[in-house]
C-alpha positions in Angstrom: -12.3 6.8 -43.3 -13.9 2.9 -45.0 -11.4 0.7 -45.4 -10.0 -0.1 -49.0 -10.2 -4.2 -49.0 -8.2 -6.0 -51.2 -8.7 -9.1 -50.8 -7.7 -12.6 -52.8 -8.5 -15.9 -52.4 -4.7 -17.6 -51.9 -1.3 -15.2 -51.3 1.7 -16.6 -50.0 1.7 -13.8 -47.7 -0.5 -10.8 -46.7 2.4 -9.3 -45.5 4.5 -9.3 -48.9 1.6 -8.7 -50.8 0.7 -5.5 -48.8 5.0 -4.3 -49.6 4.5 -4.8 -52.5 1.5 -2.6 -53.0 2.3 0.0 -50.7 5.7 0.3 -52.7 3.9 0.5 -56.2 1.6 3.4 -55.1 -1.5 1.3 -55.2 -2.3 0.9 -51.3 -1.6 3.7 -48.5 -3.0 3.9 -45.2 -6.6 2.6 -44.7 -6.0 -0.3 -47.1 -5.7 -4.0 -45.5 -4.7 -6.5 -47.8 -7.0 -10.3 -47.2 -6.5 -13.6 -48.0 -8.6 -17.0 -47.6 -5.2 -19.1 -47.6 -1.5 -18.6 -47.1 1.2 -20.9 -48.6 3.7 -19.3 -46.8 2.4 -17.0 -44.0 4.9 -16.6 -41.4 5.4 -14.7 -37.8 7.7 -13.1 -35.6 11.6 -14.5 -36.1 10.4 -15.8 -39.7 8.7 -18.6 -38.2 6.1 -20.4 -40.2 2.5 -19.4 -39.9 -0.2 -22.0 -40.1 -3.0 -20.7 -42.8 -5.2 -23.2 -43.5 -8.4 -22.6 -44.8 -11.4 -21.1 -42.4 -8.9 -18.4 -40.6 -8.4 -14.5 -41.0 -5.4 -13.7 -42.8 -4.9 -9.9 -43.0 -2.6 -6.9 -43.4 -3.8 -3.7 -42.3 -1.8 -0.7 -43.8 -1.7 2.4 -41.1 0.5 5.2 -40.3 3.2 4.4 -38.2 3.8 5.8 -34.4 6.0 4.9 -31.5 3.4 3.3 -29.6 1.8 0.8 -32.2 2.8 -2.3 -30.6 0.7 -1.1 -27.3 -1.8 -0.1 -29.4 -2.8 -2.9 -32.0 -2.6 -5.0 -29.3 -5.4 -3.3 -27.6 -7.6 -3.4 -31.2 -7.0 -6.8 -31.4 -8.1 -7.6 -28.0 -11.0 -5.7 -28.5 -12.3 -6.4 -31.6 -12.9 -9.4 -30.4 -14.5 -8.8 -27.4 -17.0 -7.5 -30.4 -17.7 -11.2 -31.0 -18.1 -12.1 -27.6 -14.2 -13.6 -27.8 -12.3 -12.8 -23.8 -8.4 -12.9 -24.2 -5.3 -11.6 -23.1 -1.8 -10.8 -24.5 1.3 -12.5 -24.0 3.5 -10.3 -24.4 4.4 -8.6 -27.1 1.3 -9.3 -29.1 0.3 -12.7 -28.9 -3.6 -13.2 -27.5 -4.4 -16.1 -26.2 -7.8 -18.0 -23.9 -7.1 -19.7 -21.3 -3.3 -20.2 -22.1 -3.6 -21.1 -25.7 -2.9 -19.1 -29.2 -6.0 -17.4 -30.7 -4.2 -15.0 -32.8 -0.9 -13.3 -33.3 0.3 -10.3 -34.9 3.2 -9.0 -36.7 4.2 -5.5 -37.6 6.6 -4.2 -40.1 7.7 -0.8 -41.6 7.6 0.2 -44.6 8.5 3.9 -44.8 6.6 6.4 -42.6 4.0 3.0 -42.3 3.4 0.3 -41.0 1.9 -3.5 -42.2 0.3 -5.2 -39.5 -0.1 -8.9 -39.7 -2.7 -10.1 -38.3 -3.9 -14.4 -38.0 -6.5 -15.6 -36.2 -7.8 -18.8 -35.7 -11.7 -18.7 -36.5 -13.1 -22.5 -37.4 -9.9 -23.9 -35.9 -6.8 -24.3 -34.6 -3.5 -26.1 -36.4 -1.6 -26.7 -33.6 -2.2 -28.6 -30.1 -1.1 -25.2 -28.4 -3.5 -22.9 -30.0 -6.9 -22.7 -29.9 -9.9 -20.8 -32.0 -12.9 -18.6 -32.1 -15.1 -21.5 -32.2 -13.3 -23.0 -29.3 -14.1 -19.9 -27.4 -17.9 -20.8 -28.1 -18.1 -17.8 -30.6 -18.7 -16.9 -34.1 -16.9 -13.9 -35.8 -17.8 -13.6 -39.6 -14.0 -12.3 -41.5 -15.7 -9.5 -43.3 -17.2 -8.1 -39.9 -14.2 -8.9 -38.2 -11.7 -7.0 -40.7 -14.3 -4.4 -40.2 -14.2 -4.4 -36.5 -10.2 -4.8 -36.5 -10.0 -1.1 -38.5 -12.3 0.3 -36.4 -10.5 -0.8 -33.5 -7.1 0.2 -34.6 -8.4 4.0 -35.2 -9.4 4.2 -31.9 -7.0 2.7 -30.0 -4.5 4.7 -32.1 -6.1 8.2 -31.0 -6.9 6.7 -27.4 -4.7 8.0 -24.6 -6.4 5.2 -22.5 -4.7 2.3 -24.7 -1.1 1.8 -22.3 -3.8 1.3 -19.4 -5.6 -1.3 -21.3 -2.7 -2.9 -22.6 -1.1 -2.9 -19.2 -4.2 -5.1 -17.9 -4.2 -6.9 -20.3 -1.1 -8.4 -20.4 -1.0 -12.2 -18.9 3.1 -11.4 -18.6 3.2 -9.5 -15.8 4.0 -10.9 -12.8 5.5 -14.3 -14.0 9.3 -15.2 -13.6 10.1 -15.3 -17.3 13.3 -16.1 -19.4 14.5 -14.6 -23.0 16.3 -15.9 -25.6 17.8 -13.1 -27.1 18.7 -12.5 -31.0 22.5 -11.5 -29.9 22.6 -14.8 -28.3 22.4 -13.2 -24.7 20.2 -14.7 -22.1 17.5 -12.7 -19.7 15.9 -14.1 -16.8 14.1 -12.6 -14.3 10.5 -11.5 -13.2 8.1 -9.4 -15.9 6.5 -7.0 -13.6 5.9 -4.0 -15.8 6.1 -2.1 -19.6 7.2 1.4 -20.3 5.8 3.8 -23.0 6.9 2.1 -25.3 5.5 -1.5 -24.6 8.7 -2.6 -23.7 8.7 -4.9 -21.0 10.6 -4.2 -17.5 12.6 -7.0 -16.1 13.5 -7.7 -12.6 16.9 -9.9 -12.5 19.9 -10.4 -10.6 21.6 -7.8 -12.0 19.2 -4.6 -11.6 15.8 -4.2 -14.4 16.2 -5.0 -18.1 14.0 -3.1 -20.8 13.6 -5.9 -23.6 12.1 -4.8 -26.8 12.2 -8.0 -28.6 12.9 -12.2 -28.2 11.6 -15.1 -27.3 9.5 -15.3 -23.9 9.1 -18.6 -21.9 6.9 -18.0 -18.6 8.5 -20.0 -15.8 6.1 -19.7 -13.6 4.1 -16.9 -11.5 
């Protein structure tokens, strides 16, 4: 199935536009919203996602499923590998190269569908803690990367190898971490695995905790 692309020069947010199109019956699974620039791009926890000209800002509309966090992370890694970029995942779904953030993923639910927002720094890194495809010594044209992402998401969703690939790519495993949870609780311990839904398993002084969301800070190896 080919992608149906809704392309815009500028949007406040590709996530919001994708949701609007889905709710209006103008988009469904297999559609993707792409913008040259976002003026109100956002990441996890409502944080601002800087979206200057030269990056990829896209929201893919896909069927929702329990392992979507895993399959999307693997898909983004594999799509960028097509262009010579070898990265890793910082749990849950930040793609990093040499410890710097190259791409981010935001997954939101819209009924039985999922809105998968993907931002990739192609030509420049807007922050000192970030990097880009160009910095990694590669080139990725936006149109070709959009197609690659769509293909890899379908492939990962149908594959039984997505979970092992996700585990193998997680740079977080083996590190001591600290989580500030949304309810104000704090978890600190060693991240040692993920479960079948992609939730992080952390060995703490009080026992094993399962973390499904939160701000992850790496403490040491």
